[in-house]
N, C-alpha and C positions, 0 to 999 in steps of 0.2 A: 246641018250636022254639027254636033257639039265637038269641041276640041277636047282632047284628053288632058289629064292632070299634068302629064309630062310637058306638053306644049305650053300649058299655062304657067308652069314653074319656070320654064326657059324664058318666056316672055317677061315674067317678073324679074328674073335675074338680069336680063339684058336691059330692062328699063332702069333698074337700080344702078348698074355699072355706067350706063350712058349718062344718067343724071349726075352721078358723082364725078365722072370725067369732065362734064361741062363745067362743074364748079371747081375743077382743078384739084380735087381732093379724093384720090382713090386709094388711100391708105387703109384698106380693109382687108381682113384676113379671115380664113376659116368660114367662108360663105357657104351656107347649107340651108336646105329646106327643112323647116322645123315642123310646120303643120300645113295640112291642106284640107279644104272643105268645099263642097258644092253648096251654094246658097239654097235656101228653102224653095225658091221659085225656079231653081235649075238654070238661072240666067248668068250666074257668075261663079268663078272659082275664087275662093279666098285663100291666098297663098301667104304663109308667114315665112319670111327669110330671116335668118339670124347670121350675124357676123361680128367679128371682133375688130375693134379699132383702138388707137391710142386714146386714152382718157384726156379730157380737157384739163389743163392745170387748175382752172378755177374750181373744178369739182372737188379736188382734194389737194390743197396746196402742199401738204406734207407727203403726198404720195411719191413724188419724185425723190425726195430726201430719204424716205424710208423704203423706197423701191417697192411700194405696194400700190395697188390701184393704177398701175401704168397702162393697163388695157381694160376695156369694158366691153361687155357683150350687149349688142343692140338687136332689136327685133322690129321688123316692118311688116305690115299686112298690106298685101296688094290685092285689089279687086280686079279680076281679069275677066273680060267678057267671054262667056263660054262658047259663043259662036265664032268670034273673030280673033280671039287671043289678044285683043287690045287692052292695055292696062287702063283702067278707069280711075283708080285712085291708089294712093299710098298713104298709110297711116302709121303712127308709132304704136307699137304693141307694148303695153305695160306688163311687167311681170312682177 
């Protein structure tokens, strides 16, 4: 029996939070589901999560001085098994 999209989104969120906690860096805000899609073969859910985090200083060295670019929006695509809700992969989603 296939899991529903809600279960897949919860699995993706829990995976992201667990991974970031392991790295000791959970300074993310405004976490939300951006996109959902069932793969063409109906075997996986593709869940895109978006969140805001502080921008790295190297990205824009003047950002802190000018108080611009202090935060950036990131997107990750999670491939979640449609049968087990196990996360199979996480990729960067370019916008």
